[in-house]
py3Dmol code that shows the C-alpha trace and the ligand (Angstrom):
import py3Dmol

protein = """\
ATOM      1  CA  MET A   1      71.474 154.931 189.073  1.00  0.00           C
ATOM      2  CA  SER A   2      72.821 151.915 187.285  1.00  0.00           C
ATOM      3  CA  LYS A   3      69.784 149.778 186.518  1.00  0.00           C
ATOM      4  CA  TYR A   4      67.570 150.781 183.799  1.00  0.00           C
ATOM      5  CA  ALA A   5      65.715 149.119 181.080  1.00  0.00           C
ATOM      6  CA  VAL A   6      65.921 150.202 177.536  1.00  0.00           C
ATOM      7  CA  VAL A   7      63.479 148.597 175.080  1.00  0.00           C
ATOM      8  CA  LYS A   8      63.453 149.675 171.544  1.00  0.00           C
ATOM      9  CA  GLN A   9      60.717 149.613 169.007  1.00  0.00           C
ATOM     10  CA  LEU A  10      57.929 148.465 171.257  1.00  0.00           C
ATOM     11  CA  HIS A  11      55.216 149.834 168.978  1.00  0.00           C
ATOM     12  CA  VAL A  12      52.495 147.158 168.698  1.00  0.00           C
ATOM     13  CA  ASP A  13      49.407 147.430 166.696  1.00  0.00           C
ATOM     14  CA  GLU A  14      47.458 145.647 169.373  1.00  0.00           C
ATOM     15  CA  GLU A  15      44.091 146.622 168.084  1.00  0.00           C
ATOM     16  CA  GLY A  16      44.514 144.303 165.264  1.00  0.00           C
ATOM     17  CA  ASN A  17      42.860 146.616 162.712  1.00  0.00           C
ATOM     18  CA  GLY A  18      44.115 144.684 159.838  1.00  0.00           C
ATOM     19  CA  GLY A  19      41.071 145.219 157.703  1.00  0.00           C
ATOM     20  CA  ALA A  20      42.579 142.594 155.539  1.00  0.00           C
ATOM     21  CA  SER A  21      40.103 139.761 155.487  1.00  0.00           C
ATOM     22  CA  SER A  22      36.564 140.764 155.338  1.00  0.00           C
ATOM     23  CA  GLY A  23      37.358 144.174 156.255  1.00  0.00           C
ATOM     24  CA  TRP A  24      35.410 144.067 159.498  1.00  0.00           C
ATOM     25  CA  TYR A  25      36.656 144.283 162.976  1.00  0.00           C
ATOM     26  CA  ALA A  26      34.994 144.583 166.253  1.00  0.00           C
ATOM     27  CA  HIS A  27      36.386 146.306 169.187  1.00  0.00           C
ATOM     28  CA  SER A  28      36.321 144.113 172.312  1.00  0.00           C
ATOM     29  CA  GLY A  29      34.753 145.027 175.444  1.00  0.00           C
ATOM     30  CA  GLU A  30      33.141 148.460 176.169  1.00  0.00           C
ATOM     31  CA  GLU A  31      35.495 150.716 174.356  1.00  0.00           C
ATOM     32  CA  ARG A  32      32.717 151.558 171.847  1.00  0.00           C
ATOM     33  CA  ASN A  33      30.296 152.733 174.531  1.00  0.00           C
ATOM     34  CA  GLN A  34      31.144 156.435 174.454  1.00  0.00           C
ATOM     35  CA  ARG A  35      30.140 157.033 170.962  1.00  0.00           C
ATOM     36  CA  PRO A  36      27.138 156.099 168.959  1.00  0.00           C
ATOM     37  CA  ALA A  37      27.594 152.826 167.596  1.00  0.00           C
ATOM     38  CA  PRO A  38      27.970 152.844 163.909  1.00  0.00           C
ATOM     39  CA  THR A  39      25.216 150.930 162.148  1.00  0.00           C
ATOM     40  CA  MET A  40      27.244 148.152 160.828  1.00  0.00           C
ATOM     41  CA  ARG A  41      25.539 146.261 158.114  1.00  0.00           C
ATOM     42  CA  LEU A  42      26.869 143.879 155.604  1.00  0.00           C
ATOM     43  CA  GLU A  43      24.201 142.847 153.303  1.00  0.00           C
ATOM     44  CA  THR A  44      25.233 139.413 152.599  1.00  0.00           C
ATOM     45  CA  ALA A  45      26.838 139.305 149.343  1.00  0.00           C
ATOM     46  CA  SER A  46      24.696 137.738 146.747  1.00  0.00           C
ATOM     47  CA  GLU A  47      26.534 137.500 143.458  1.00  0.00           C
ATOM     48  CA  ASN A  48      24.601 140.426 141.969  1.00  0.00           C
ATOM     49  CA  GLU A  49      25.150 142.741 144.830  1.00  0.00           C
ATOM     50  CA  PRO A  50      28.625 143.657 144.918  1.00  0.00           C
ATOM     51  CA  ASP A  51      30.354 144.994 148.048  1.00  0.00           C
ATOM     52  CA  GLU A  52      29.311 148.612 147.546  1.00  0.00           C
ATOM     53  CA  PHE A  53      26.555 147.753 149.817  1.00  0.00           C
ATOM     54  CA  GLU A  54      29.022 147.310 152.669  1.00  0.00           C
ATOM     55  CA  SER A  55      28.832 150.029 155.229  1.00  0.00           C
ATOM     56  CA  TYR A  56      30.801 150.737 158.427  1.00  0.00           C
ATOM     57  CA  ASP A  57      29.376 153.948 159.638  1.00  0.00           C
ATOM     58  CA  PRO A  58      26.736 155.353 157.310  1.00  0.00           C
ATOM     59  CA  ALA A  59      26.636 158.921 158.741  1.00  0.00           C
ATOM     60  CA  PHE A  60      30.397 159.263 158.580  1.00  0.00           C
ATOM     61  CA  GLU A  61      30.519 157.740 155.080  1.00  0.00           C
ATOM     62  CA  ALA A  62      28.036 160.321 153.880  1.00  0.00           C
ATOM     63  CA  LEU A  63      30.276 163.008 155.114  1.00  0.00           C
ATOM     64  CA  VAL A  64      33.226 161.615 153.373  1.00  0.00           C
ATOM     65  CA  ARG A  65      31.278 161.160 150.178  1.00  0.00           C
ATOM     66  CA  GLU A  66      30.135 164.814 150.294  1.00  0.00           C
ATOM     67  CA  MET A  67      33.811 165.859 150.903  1.00  0.00           C
ATOM     68  CA  ILE A  68      34.880 163.896 147.827  1.00  0.00           C
ATOM     69  CA  GLU A  69      32.195 165.543 145.764  1.00  0.00           C
ATOM     70  CA  ARG A  70      33.130 168.977 147.006  1.00  0.00           C
ATOM     71  CA  LEU A  71      36.715 168.351 145.903  1.00  0.00           C
ATOM     72  CA  GLY A  72      35.286 167.981 142.463  1.00  0.00           C
ATOM     73  CA  GLU A  73      35.660 164.227 142.282  1.00  0.00           C
ATOM     74  CA  ASP A  74      33.133 161.564 141.363  1.00  0.00           C
ATOM     75  CA  PRO A  75      32.435 159.391 144.371  1.00  0.00           C
ATOM     76  CA  GLU A  76      30.997 156.743 142.122  1.00  0.00           C
ATOM     77  CA  ARG A  77      33.997 156.126 140.040  1.00  0.00           C
ATOM     78  CA  GLU A  78      35.589 152.759 140.646  1.00  0.00           C
ATOM     79  CA  GLY A  79      38.548 153.879 142.706  1.00  0.00           C
ATOM     80  CA  LEU A  80      36.588 156.028 144.995  1.00  0.00           C
ATOM     81  CA  VAL A  81      33.323 154.079 145.480  1.00  0.00           C
ATOM     82  CA  ARG A  82      34.450 152.296 148.679  1.00  0.00           C
ATOM     83  CA  THR A  83      36.557 155.066 149.879  1.00  0.00           C
ATOM     84  CA  PRO A  84      34.038 156.535 152.264  1.00  0.00           C
ATOM     85  CA  MET A  85      33.795 153.130 153.996  1.00  0.00           C
ATOM     86  CA  ARG A  86      37.532 152.839 154.160  1.00  0.00           C
ATOM     87  CA  VAL A  87      37.979 156.485 155.571  1.00  0.00           C
ATOM     88  CA  ALA A  88      35.292 155.765 158.161  1.00  0.00           C
ATOM     89  CA  LYS A  89      36.997 152.629 159.281  1.00  0.00           C
ATOM     90  CA  SER A  90      40.364 154.150 159.279  1.00  0.00           C
ATOM     91  CA  MET A  91      39.298 157.312 161.162  1.00  0.00           C
ATOM     92  CA  ASP A  92      37.598 155.119 163.735  1.00  0.00           C
ATOM     93  CA  PHE A  93      40.857 153.314 164.359  1.00  0.00           C
ATOM     94  CA  LEU A  94      42.977 156.553 164.296  1.00  0.00           C
ATOM     95  CA  THR A  95      40.859 158.069 166.832  1.00  0.00           C
ATOM     96  CA  SER A  96      40.271 155.035 169.032  1.00  0.00           C
ATOM     97  CA  GLY A  97      42.021 156.676 171.823  1.00  0.00           C
ATOM     98  CA  TYR A  98      38.807 158.499 172.621  1.00  0.00           C
ATOM     99  CA  ARG A  99      37.115 155.305 173.399  1.00  0.00           C
ATOM    100  CA  THR A 100      40.085 153.658 175.282  1.00  0.00           C
ATOM    101  CA  THR A 101      41.130 154.411 178.733  1.00  0.00           C
ATOM    102  CA  VAL A 102      44.557 153.945 180.292  1.00  0.00           C
ATOM    103  CA  ASP A 103      43.061 151.494 182.821  1.00  0.00           C
ATOM    104  CA  GLU A 104      41.837 149.322 179.963  1.00  0.00           C
ATOM    105  CA  VAL A 105      45.232 149.095 178.239  1.00  0.00           C
ATOM    106  CA  LEU A 106      46.906 148.679 181.577  1.00  0.00           C
ATOM    107  CA  ASN A 107      45.006 145.603 182.463  1.00  0.00           C
ATOM    108  CA  ASP A 108      46.452 145.552 186.043  1.00  0.00           C
ATOM    109  CA  ALA A 109      50.005 145.310 184.869  1.00  0.00           C
ATOM    110  CA  ILE A 110      51.230 147.285 187.843  1.00  0.00           C
ATOM    111  CA  PHE A 111      53.578 145.426 190.292  1.00  0.00           C
ATOM    112  CA  ASP A 112      54.994 146.231 193.660  1.00  0.00           C
ATOM    113  CA  GLU A 113      58.777 146.486 193.376  1.00  0.00           C
ATOM    114  CA  ASP A 114      61.359 148.058 195.588  1.00  0.00           C
ATOM    115  CA  ILE A 115      63.653 149.782 193.120  1.00  0.00           C
ATOM    116  CA  ASP A 116      64.244 153.409 192.713  1.00  0.00           C
ATOM    117  CA  ASP A 117      66.549 153.506 189.652  1.00  0.00           C
ATOM    118  CA  MET A 118      65.417 154.931 186.392  1.00  0.00           C
ATOM    119  CA  VAL A 119      63.273 152.904 184.061  1.00  0.00           C
ATOM    120  CA  LEU A 120      63.417 154.024 180.529  1.00  0.00           C
ATOM    121  CA  VAL A 121      61.694 152.987 177.368  1.00  0.00           C
ATOM    122  CA  LYS A 122      62.908 154.821 174.337  1.00  0.00           C
ATOM    123  CA  ASP A 123      62.025 155.031 170.739  1.00  0.00           C
ATOM    124  CA  ILE A 124      58.383 154.223 171.161  1.00  0.00           C
ATOM    125  CA  GLU A 125      56.954 154.804 167.774  1.00  0.00           C
ATOM    126  CA  PHE A 126      53.766 156.753 167.574  1.00  0.00           C
ATOM    127  CA  TYR A 127      51.246 158.103 165.022  1.00  0.00           C
ATOM    128  CA  SER A 128      48.892 160.934 165.789  1.00  0.00           C
ATOM    129  CA  MET A 129      46.825 163.557 164.057  1.00  0.00           C
ATOM    130  CA  CYS A 130      47.235 167.318 164.566  1.00  0.00           C
ATOM    131  CA  GLU A 131      43.986 168.805 165.703  1.00  0.00           C
ATOM    132  CA  HIS A 132      44.546 172.020 163.619  1.00  0.00           C
ATOM    133  CA  HIS A 133      44.644 170.292 160.238  1.00  0.00           C
ATOM    134  CA  MET A 134      43.721 166.714 160.896  1.00  0.00           C
ATOM    135  CA  LEU A 135      47.051 165.739 159.301  1.00  0.00           C
ATOM    136  CA  PRO A 136      49.285 163.144 160.764  1.00  0.00           C
ATOM    137  CA  PHE A 137      52.285 163.842 162.910  1.00  0.00           C
ATOM    138  CA  TYR A 138      54.425 160.859 163.878  1.00  0.00           C
ATOM    139  CA  GLY A 139      57.623 160.140 165.669  1.00  0.00           C
ATOM    140  CA  LYS A 140      59.183 158.565 168.700  1.00  0.00           C
ATOM    141  CA  ALA A 141      58.391 158.951 172.394  1.00  0.00           C
ATOM    142  CA  HIS A 142      60.936 158.334 175.159  1.00  0.00           C
ATOM    143  CA  VAL A 143      59.327 157.607 178.559  1.00  0.00           C
ATOM    144  CA  ALA A 144      61.119 157.322 181.842  1.00  0.00           C
ATOM    145  CA  TYR A 145      60.183 157.216 185.512  1.00  0.00           C
ATOM    146  CA  ILE A 146      61.750 156.713 188.912  1.00  0.00           C
ATOM    147  CA  PRO A 147      59.645 154.044 190.756  1.00  0.00           C
ATOM    148  CA  ASN A 148      58.307 154.652 194.190  1.00  0.00           C
ATOM    149  CA  GLY A 149      57.300 151.163 195.079  1.00  0.00           C
ATOM    150  CA  LYS A 150      55.475 150.360 191.959  1.00  0.00           C
ATOM    151  CA  ILE A 151      56.494 149.474 188.435  1.00  0.00           C
ATOM    152  CA  ILE A 152      54.476 149.044 185.268  1.00  0.00           C
ATOM    153  CA  GLY A 153      54.750 146.434 182.536  1.00  0.00           C
ATOM    154  CA  LEU A 154      57.205 147.833 180.006  1.00  0.00           C
ATOM    155  CA  SER A 155      54.992 147.312 176.960  1.00  0.00           C
ATOM    156  CA  LYS A 156      52.206 149.185 178.740  1.00  0.00           C
ATOM    157  CA  LEU A 157      54.229 152.430 178.417  1.00  0.00           C
ATOM    158  CA  ALA A 158      53.924 152.104 174.614  1.00  0.00           C
ATOM    159  CA  ARG A 159      50.241 151.353 174.928  1.00  0.00           C
ATOM    160  CA  ILE A 160      49.595 154.425 177.055  1.00  0.00           C
ATOM    161  CA  VAL A 161      51.272 156.512 174.478  1.00  0.00           C
ATOM    162  CA  ASP A 162      48.906 155.027 171.858  1.00  0.00           C
ATOM    163  CA  VAL A 163      45.862 155.802 174.022  1.00  0.00           C
ATOM    164  CA  PHE A 164      46.707 159.465 173.794  1.00  0.00           C
ATOM    165  CA  ALA A 165      48.258 159.532 170.184  1.00  0.00           C
ATOM    166  CA  ARG A 166      45.179 158.085 168.667  1.00  0.00           C
ATOM    167  CA  ARG A 167      43.228 161.312 169.199  1.00  0.00           C
ATOM    168  CA  LEU A 168      43.259 164.776 167.587  1.00  0.00           C
ATOM    169  CA  GLN A 169      46.212 166.213 169.271  1.00  0.00           C
ATOM    170  CA  VAL A 170      48.945 168.777 169.645  1.00  0.00           C
ATOM    171  CA  GLN A 171      52.216 167.244 170.401  1.00  0.00           C
ATOM    172  CA  GLU A 172      52.779 169.362 173.463  1.00  0.00           C
ATOM    173  CA  ARG A 173      49.544 168.049 175.112  1.00  0.00           C
ATOM    174  CA  LEU A 174      50.338 164.415 174.079  1.00  0.00           C
ATOM    175  CA  THR A 175      53.680 164.652 175.885  1.00  0.00           C
ATOM    176  CA  GLY A 176      52.142 166.056 178.923  1.00  0.00           C
ATOM    177  CA  GLN A 177      49.201 163.499 179.056  1.00  0.00           C
ATOM    178  CA  VAL A 178      51.569 160.555 178.958  1.00  0.00           C
ATOM    179  CA  ALA A 179      53.474 162.119 181.891  1.00  0.00           C
ATOM    180  CA  GLU A 180      50.374 162.824 183.853  1.00  0.00           C
ATOM    181  CA  ALA A 181      48.959 159.342 183.298  1.00  0.00           C
ATOM    182  CA  LEU A 182      52.199 157.864 184.837  1.00  0.00           C
ATOM    183  CA  VAL A 183      52.025 160.292 187.721  1.00  0.00           C
ATOM    184  CA  ASP A 184      48.485 159.198 188.469  1.00  0.00           C
ATOM    185  CA  LEU A 185      49.179 155.489 187.958  1.00  0.00           C
ATOM    186  CA  LEU A 186      52.396 154.943 189.790  1.00  0.00           C
ATOM    187  CA  GLU A 187      52.773 158.043 192.028  1.00  0.00           C
ATOM    188  CA  PRO A 188      56.510 157.719 191.034  1.00  0.00           C
ATOM    189  CA  LYS A 189      59.347 159.835 192.237  1.00  0.00           C
ATOM    190  CA  GLY A 190      59.682 161.365 188.830  1.00  0.00           C
ATOM    191  CA  VAL A 191      58.566 161.076 185.265  1.00  0.00           C
ATOM    192  CA  ALA A 192      60.273 162.327 182.041  1.00  0.00           C
ATOM    193  CA  VAL A 193      58.618 162.209 178.597  1.00  0.00           C
ATOM    194  CA  VAL A 194      60.195 163.513 175.424  1.00  0.00           C
ATOM    195  CA  THR A 195      58.632 163.251 171.986  1.00  0.00           C
ATOM    196  CA  ASN A 196      60.211 163.957 168.761  1.00  0.00           C
ATOM    197  CA  ALA A 197      57.904 164.297 165.635  1.00  0.00           C
ATOM    198  CA  SER A 198      57.572 165.335 162.069  1.00  0.00           C
ATOM    199  CA  HIS A 199      54.303 167.141 161.225  1.00  0.00           C
ATOM    200  CA  PHE A 200      52.704 166.640 157.827  1.00  0.00           C
ATOM    201  CA  CYS A 201      50.991 170.076 158.185  1.00  0.00           C
ATOM    202  CA  MET A 202      54.436 171.575 158.122  1.00  0.00           C
ATOM    203  CA  MET A 203      55.795 169.241 155.493  1.00  0.00           C
ATOM    204  CA  MET A 204      53.051 169.132 152.856  1.00  0.00           C
ATOM    205  CA  ARG A 205      51.645 172.540 153.332  1.00  0.00           C
ATOM    206  CA  GLY A 206      52.301 175.749 155.164  1.00  0.00           C
ATOM    207  CA  VAL A 207      56.080 176.370 155.504  1.00  0.00           C
ATOM    208  CA  GLN A 208      56.856 172.977 153.678  1.00  0.00           C
ATOM    209  CA  LYS A 209      59.796 172.288 155.776  1.00  0.00           C
ATOM    210  CA  GLN A 210      60.333 168.548 155.316  1.00  0.00           C
ATOM    211  CA  GLY A 211      63.442 168.295 157.323  1.00  0.00           C
ATOM    212  CA  SER A 212      62.267 169.902 160.523  1.00  0.00           C
ATOM    213  CA  THR A 213      61.202 168.020 163.592  1.00  0.00           C
ATOM    214  CA  THR A 214      59.527 169.087 166.814  1.00  0.00           C
ATOM    215  CA  THR A 215      60.545 168.072 170.193  1.00  0.00           C
ATOM    216  CA  THR A 216      58.431 168.511 173.390  1.00  0.00           C
ATOM    217  CA  ALA A 217      59.350 167.461 176.837  1.00  0.00           C
ATOM    218  CA  ALA A 218      57.445 167.023 180.064  1.00  0.00           C
ATOM    219  CA  PHE A 219      59.271 166.564 183.411  1.00  0.00           C
ATOM    220  CA  ARG A 220      57.604 165.857 186.720  1.00  0.00           C
ATOM    221  CA  GLY A 221      58.911 165.280 190.219  1.00  0.00           C
ATOM    222  CA  SER A 222      62.578 164.481 190.556  1.00  0.00           C
ATOM    223  CA  PHE A 223      63.232 165.120 186.870  1.00  0.00           C
ATOM    224  CA  LYS A 224      61.932 168.505 187.152  1.00  0.00           C
ATOM    225  CA  VAL A 225      64.085 169.380 190.271  1.00  0.00           C
ATOM    226  CA  ASP A 226      67.191 167.319 189.764  1.00  0.00           C
ATOM    227  CA  GLU A 227      69.064 168.697 186.878  1.00  0.00           C
ATOM    228  CA  SER A 228      71.811 165.893 186.735  1.00  0.00           C
ATOM    229  CA  LEU A 229      69.073 163.234 186.682  1.00  0.00           C
ATOM    230  CA  ARG A 230      67.319 165.126 183.872  1.00  0.00           C
ATOM    231  CA  GLN A 231      70.767 165.370 181.990  1.00  0.00           C
ATOM    232  CA  GLN A 232      71.324 161.639 182.489  1.00  0.00           C
ATOM    233  CA  PHE A 233      67.897 160.881 180.903  1.00  0.00           C
ATOM    234  CA  LEU A 234      68.642 163.241 177.956  1.00  0.00           C
ATOM    235  CA  ASP A 235      72.016 161.569 177.474  1.00  0.00           C
ATOM    236  CA  MET A 236      70.433 158.093 177.519  1.00  0.00           C
ATOM    237  CA  ILE A 237      67.811 158.973 174.844  1.00  0.00           C
ATOM    238  CA  LYS A 238      70.330 160.717 172.499  1.00  0.00           C
ATOM    239  CA  GLY A 239      71.839 157.619 170.944  1.00  0.00           C
TER     240      GLY A 239
END
"""
ligand_1 = """\
1
ZN
Zn 48.719 170.905 162.053
"""
view = py3Dmol.view(width=600, height=400)
view.addModel(protein, "pdb")
view.setStyle({"model": 0}, {"cartoon": {"style": "trace"}})
view.addModel(ligand_1, "xyz")
view.setStyle({"model": 1}, {"stick": {}})
view.zoomTo()
view.show()
């Protein structure tokens, strides 16, 4: 059990949702197919028609506008007038995991390799949203597996975490889904996933415990039955 890989800070914003330039982005491929395509219209900016005519997903924007109103705010005031569009766009990205499959992000990056030592990628940054309050929770995921003839591109582990993080989640399920995805993909000898996260729904409201973090773990195969292997993994992610 000597050979392992440790890669830190692999989080990549691969979707390229900058929104910086024109504010538009298009998903490549079919990842939009599973939801009604938002009517995207950008009524070409003539000088007289400022960009409040921009729209990303009119139905969603109408909901956000109503929410703003119900909060007692004026959706027409300058700072808020484009907010529904921004929120629609942002929510689309933050829930893009619903329209992305593990196979898509994997892009065939599975290789035959005859090693059976632990592979660990730790400190994979992730951002998700709790399904109870739709508030963010974020933290680090540590993902390890013992290959059984197949290995996966290391950066793909981070992408798999994102597929499941960009949904409405509970941390426990997120952790388990990442583990199950690896079991399905690689049929490895074992999988271990630990996530450590801070939940805004605990920090900003409710018990208002800013310092607390939540850790959940999923062990499969050899990590489940072999206590010393599990301990080795836990020692390795400690630092
Ligand atoms: Zn919550």
